[in-house]
N, C-alpha and C positions, 0 to 999 in steps of 0.2 A: 450395414453400417452406415450412414452418412456421411459426406465429404465434410473434410474442416478445410475452409478456402482462405488461401493465403495471398496476402494481397503485396503490394510493395507503397510507403510510404514516403512520399518528398517531406525532408525534416529541416530541408536548409532555412526555410523561410522561420520558422520558428523563433530562431533564434538572433537578437542583434549579434553587429562584430565586438561591442564590450562584454560579450560573455564568452568571447574566446572560440565560437563552436564554427564548424566551417558550413560554407553555405551549399556543400555539394554533398551533405548526407542523404546519403538514399538508404533506410533501414528496412528490413522482412519485416511482416507481419500476420497476425491469424486473427480473421474476424470470430471473435468469441460462440457467435450461436448461427445455429441454422436456419432458426426464425425467432427473431428478438420476442421475449415474452413482454407483455406488459404496454403492449405501443397503444397506441403511434409514437407519442413523443416528439421531440423536436421539430423534425423532418428538414432536408436540406443539407446542408457541407458545415465540419463543424468549422469553428470560427477560432482564430489564433492570434492572440494581441501579439504587437510587438516585443516584450519580454517572453513572452514562450506561454502564457497564458492561456487556457484551452476552455471555451464551451462549445453549447449544441452538437453535443455527443448524441448523435442518432444510430452510430454505427460502431457498438464497444469494442473494442479490440486489444491485443497482445505488440508490441513494439518490440522485437528480440534485437538485443543488444546481446554477440553471440562471439566467445574469444577465440582464437585463430586456435588454440587450442586449450580445449575445455578441461577443466579439473574436476569434475563430476557433479558440483554444486552450483543451484542456481536458485535465482531470488526473484518473487514476484513483488517489482516495485513500484507504490504506490504515491502517488502526491497529494499536496495539501489542498487547501482550496477553501475550507467551510462547506465543502459539500456542495458550492456554488459554482465553483472554477474549479480546473485543473492546473497545478502548478508546477507544469513541467520543465518551465525551464530554468526554475532556479532549486528544483527539487529533484525530480522523476530522472530526467535524463541525465544531469552531470554525475548524479549517484549511480544512474545505471553503465554507461563510460565507466566511471569510477570502477563499478567491478565486474566490467568487461577486462579491466587493464590487469585486475587478479587472476585470472581465467576461470572468475564466475557469469556463468551464464545468467543475465540478466534481462526479466521481461517485463516493461514498464506498460501499467495499464491505464487504459483510458476509457475509463468507466462511465456510466451513465449518471446523468445527477438529479436529484430526487425531485427539481422544482421546473424539470424543463416538459413536461406533458406527458409523464408515464403515468399508468394507471396505480401503482404502488411506489410510497418514496422507498421502498424497501430495493429500489433498483440497484443500488452499487452491492447489496450484499450479496445479489444473484452472479454480478461481473467476477466478483473476487472469487466465489465458489467455482464458478464454472469455469475461470483461469488456472486456479490452482490444478483441477481433475485436466486440461487440456496439459499443462504442464508437464503431469505423473505421466499421461498416455504418452506424450512423446519422447518420453525420458532416454528411449532408445537413439532415435532420432538426431537430438541434441548433446548424446554422449553425458546424460544426465545420471545421478545416483538417483533413484526413487526415493532414497531414506537421507536426503540431504537438500532438499528444497522448501525454502525457507521464505519467509514474508516482511518486508518493511517497509513503512509508512511514517509519514512525516504530517502533523499537526492532523485533518481531518482524516487522511490517509491514514497515520498511525490509532483513529478510530478503528476505522476499515479494518485494517490489517490487527490488532488485537481481539474488534468484535467476531473477524469473521473464525479465526484461532480456537478461540472456547465455544462457538455454536457452530461447530464444520458438521457436524450431524442433524441441523437442521435444515428442512428441506425449503428454501428458498424461492423453488422455480420447480413447475412439473418437470419432470425428466424428458429428454430428448434422444437420446440415442445411446449407445454403451460405454460412453463417455461419462455420463451420469452417476456408472456402476462403480465409479472411481473413486478412491479416497480423496476427499478436500484440506483434509487435514495436514495444517503443513509442520515441519519439522522444528521449527525456529522461530521466532519471532522475534522482528525489533521494531521498537516504537521511538521515534524521534518529536521531539516535544509534543505531544499525542495530546489531543483530546479526547479523554476516558468516561469522566458521568456527567450523566445528563440531570442530575440531581443538585440542588439548589446547595450551597454556593455556587456551585461549577456548570449553574446554568444559563449563562450569557452569551454564551461561544453564537458563531454564524452556524456552527454544526446544530446545536439545539436548532436553533431557526427552522433550516432546513429540512432535519428530517420529522421534528415536530408540530411544527408550526406553532401558532398561536394559544392553542385552546387544549393541550396534552393534557396529558393527567397521570397521578402519580402510577401508574401501575406501567404506562410505556414509556414513563423516563425512568423507571428501574430495568425496564425489558430492554434498553436501548443504551444501560450504563454499563461499559468493558467489567468496571470491577465487579459490579453485581453477577456477569455471567462467569467467571472463573472460575474454574473446577479443576479435579485433579487428574483430569484429560488435557487441560493447556498445556500449548508446546512450552519449553525452554522458551524466559525472554530475557532482551536486552531493553534495558529504557536511556533515556537520555533526555534533560532539560532544564532549560536556564533557571534560576532561580527567579529571575524579574520577568518573566514571559508575560508581558501587560494582555494577552491574547486567552491564553489555555493555561489558567494559573497552573503554577508547581504543584501544587496538591492532586492536579491528577494522576500525576505521575507516583506519587508517592500514596494514593491510593492504589494503584494499580498494582505497585509492587507490594503491599500489605497483604491486596487480595492471593498475591502469587504465593507468596509466605506463608498466609494462613491456609493454603491447599498443599502444601508443600511440595511446589513446584519451583526448578530451580530459576532462578532470575539474579540480574545483577543491574543495581540502580544508579546512574551516575547526572550529579546535578553540577550546574557551571556556575559560579557567582552571576557572570552576568551574559550578556548576548541577547535578552530580549525573546522576541519569535521569528519561526522563517527563515532560518540560517544555512537552510540546507545542508552545505559541505561544511561551513565554518563562517562565522562571522569576523572580521577581520579587525584586531584589537583587543578578541576576547581569544581564550583558548576552550573554544565550542569547537572547533577542526579539529580536535583533538581524539570526537566521536570514532573518527573512522577506526584509526589505531588501538581505540580500547576494545569497539567490536571486534576487528578479527581478532584480538588477545584472545577476548571471550570465547570467540568459536573455535580457536586451537584450544581452550582448554576444553570444550563441550566434545571434544574429536571431529569439530568440522573440519576446519580449515587446518592445511597442513602447510602451507605455503611461506615464503621468506619475507614476505609482509606484513 
C-alpha cells in the first residue's frame, strides 16, 4: 500500500477579522493523491483572496476539522464558486467548524478546478470520489462509523455533491492503490442552494460554463445534469434553497427533489421565501439560517445524528 501524505496548512491568512476567524488556526490536511491524475494543472501555490476564496489548486487535499469527542459521523464539505474558485471563507470553513462543534468530523475539500490547465474537466469528480474513499479508509483513525459518512455541498459544491452521490460507481480516474477499492458512496447527501441542471432554461450558471464550455452538445448537458443521474441507489438527500435565488434558479432544487421522489429515494426539500444565493450558514434578515437546525433534525429522523442540538 502506498502512503497517504499528511501535511499542515496555515489557515489564518484565509480569513479577515470581520469573519470572526482566528488568525492562528492551523489545521491538519491529507493530500488526495499519490500521483495527481490528468496534469499538469496550474502549478505554483494556491491563491487565497482576502475573503477566503481559493484558486490555483495544484494539490487537492482534505482539510480536517476534527472534534475533541467525535460522535462517529463524518461529512465531506464542498464549497461552491461556479467551479471557477472555492468559497471556503463563506461556506466550507464555517460549515466545517459548525459540524465540528457538534462532534461531527468535517473534511473540507480543496478540489481542482476544471479550467486551471488539467487534461479533463472531470477533475472535481475525481477529487470528490477519491476524498470519500480516503475518509472511509481512515474511519478507524478518526473514530468514524463507515456507514455514517455524508457529503454536504453549496452551490457548485452542491452540484458536485449530488453528482458524485449518484455516479459513485463511475470510474473517474485509473486506480492508484487499495484506497480505490473502497466504496465512494456517501450514506447521506445535503445540497444547499445547489446548481443541479445543465439543461435549458437552467444552463446559465458559471458552473455550466466551467464544466461544459461554449460548444457543448445535448448529450453532455444531460450527462452532467444531476437530476438525470439520480437512481434508486442515490443516497437519502436534504435540499435547501431560496426562492429568489438569482444565480441558480430554485427550479434546480425542485427538479432534484422530483427526481429523488421518482426513484423512491427518501428526500427533504426546504424552500425559503428570500435570501438570494451564497448565504452559507444563513443571511441576516432572512430565515435561511434555519437550514442548519432542519438538517440536524433530518439526520435524527434518519437515525444518523443523536445529539442534543
